[in-house]
C-alpha positions as CSV (number, residue, x, y, z in Angstrom):
1,M,4.7,91.0,199.4
2,P,4.6,90.0,195.4
3,I,3.0,87.6,193.8
4,I,4.8,84.8,192.4
5,Q,3.4,83.7,188.9
6,S,6.4,82.8,186.9
7,A,10.1,82.0,186.9
8,T,10.2,85.5,185.6
9,D,8.6,87.2,188.8
10,L,10.8,85.1,190.8
11,G,13.8,86.6,189.2
12,K,12.8,89.8,189.4
13,A,11.9,89.7,193.0
14,T,15.4,87.8,193.9
15,R,17.2,90.6,192.0
16,A,15.0,93.3,193.9
17,A,16.0,91.6,197.2
18,R,19.6,91.2,196.4
19,K,20.0,94.9,195.3
20,R,18.1,95.9,198.8
21,L,20.3,94.3,200.2
22,G,23.6,95.5,198.6
23,I,25.1,92.5,197.7
24,T,26.6,91.4,194.6
25,Q,25.7,88.0,193.1
26,P,29.0,86.6,193.8
27,Q,27.9,87.7,197.3
28,L,25.1,85.9,197.2
29,A,26.1,82.7,195.5
30,L,28.7,82.3,198.6
31,A,25.8,82.9,200.7
32,A,23.6,80.4,199.5
33,G,25.9,77.7,198.6
34,V,25.3,78.2,195.0
35,G,27.4,79.2,191.4
36,V,27.3,82.5,190.2
37,R,25.4,81.1,187.4
38,F,22.7,79.8,189.0
39,I,22.0,83.6,190.6
40,V,22.5,84.8,186.8
41,E,19.9,82.3,185.4
42,L,17.6,82.8,188.7
43,E,17.8,86.7,188.4
44,A,17.0,86.0,184.3
45,G,13.9,84.1,184.9
46,K,15.0,80.9,183.5
47,P,12.3,78.1,184.1
48,S,14.4,75.0,184.5
49,L,16.2,75.7,187.8
50,R,16.5,73.4,190.9
51,L,13.7,74.3,193.1
52,S,16.2,73.2,196.1
53,S,19.0,75.8,195.2
54,A,16.2,78.6,194.6
55,L,15.0,77.9,198.1
56,K,18.8,78.4,199.5
57,V,18.8,81.6,197.5
58,L,15.6,82.9,199.1
59,D,16.8,81.6,202.7
60,A,20.2,83.7,202.3
61,L,18.1,86.6,201.3
62,G,16.0,86.4,204.4
63,G,12.4,85.5,202.4
64,R,10.8,82.7,202.4
65,L,8.2,80.8,199.7
66,S,4.7,79.9,201.0
67,V,1.8,78.8,198.8
68,D,-1.8,79.5,199.5
69,G,-5.3,78.1,198.4
70,L,-3.7,74.7,197.9
71,I,-5.3,73.5,201.7
72,D,-7.8,74.1,203.6
């Protein structure tokens, strides 16, 4: 499991997962209910994207977001 410390890291992980699944950006956008432009910007590491949409993309890829170390 990669450690995500930046928007760039999230973009790289998203692109790698999409490619592993063999799907295109338009296919992922359709599956996640977001626009293709959102996928392009997410994979490019744009830091100001909407979290709720990024979570939809992660879900469509079969991934999840977890946060460690904040709660005892």
